[in-house]
C-alpha positions in Angstrom: 13.2 -21.1 -23.9 10.4 -18.5 -23.9 10.4 -15.9 -21.2 7.2 -15.8 -19.2 5.3 -12.6 -19.3 4.2 -10.8 -16.2 1.3 -8.4 -15.7 0.4 -6.2 -12.8 -3.1 -5.8 -11.3 -4.1 -3.3 -8.6 -7.0 -3.6 -6.2 -8.2 -0.9 -3.9 -9.4 -2.3 -0.6 -10.5 -1.0 2.8 -8.6 -2.0 6.0 -10.9 -4.8 7.1 -10.8 -6.5 3.7 -7.0 -6.5 3.2 -6.3 -9.9 4.7 -9.2 -11.5 2.9 -8.0 -10.2 -0.5 -4.4 -11.3 0.2 -5.6 -14.8 1.0 -7.6 -14.9 -2.2 -4.7 -13.8 -4.3 -2.2 -16.2 -2.8 -4.6 -19.1 -3.4 -4.7 -18.2 -7.1 -1.1 -19.5 -7.2 0.3 -17.5 -10.1 1.5 -14.5 -8.0 5.1 -13.4 -8.3 5.1 -10.3 -6.0 2.6 -8.5 -3.8 3.0 -4.8 -2.9 0.7 -3.0 -0.5 0.5 0.8 -0.8 -1.1 3.5 1.3 -3.8 5.7 0.0 -1.1 8.2 -0.8 0.9 5.7 -2.8 3.6 5.0 -0.2 4.7 1.3 -0.1 3.7 -0.2 3.2 4.8 -3.8 2.6 6.3 -5.7 -0.3 7.1 -9.4 -0.6 7.9 -11.7 -3.4 6.2 -15.1 -3.7 8.1 -17.9 -5.4 6.4 -20.1 -7.9 4.9 -23.2 -6.2 4.9 -21.8 -2.7 2.2 -23.5 -0.7 -0.4 -21.2 0.8 0.0 -22.7 4.2 3.6 -21.5 4.3 2.7 -18.0 3.1 -0.5 -17.3 5.0 0.9 -16.9 8.5 3.1 -13.9 7.5 0.2 -12.5 5.6 -1.9 -12.6 8.9 0.8 -10.6 10.7 1.0 -8.1 7.8 -2.8 -8.0 7.6 -3.0 -7.1 11.3 -0.7 -4.2 10.9 -2.3 -3.0 7.7 -5.8 -3.3 9.1 -5.0 0.0 10.9 -4.9 1.7 7.5 -8.4 2.8 6.4 -7.8 2.3 2.7 -4.9 0.9 0.5 -4.0 -0.5 -2.8 -2.7 -4.0 -3.4 -0.5 -4.3 -6.5 -0.1 -7.9 -7.7 2.5 -9.0 -10.2 1.2 -12.2 -11.9 2.7 -14.6 -14.5 0.9 -15.3 -17.7 
């Protein structure tokens, strides 16, 4: 059985756009892990997403995280994807 490759992408976003970007990423469906870092590179939040998780199950926690992170003026979202 072949091991699936993963790749990491990073997106710089402002505070008000964080939740919108998180929702877009979760809806893509091939996300393994999301890490949110401050402008200085400090990890603010990190959470794994299992393959096949339905967005409706994941989005409520994202809303809570988005509310907290919205206080940050700028951050980086690092996304680990399969494929």
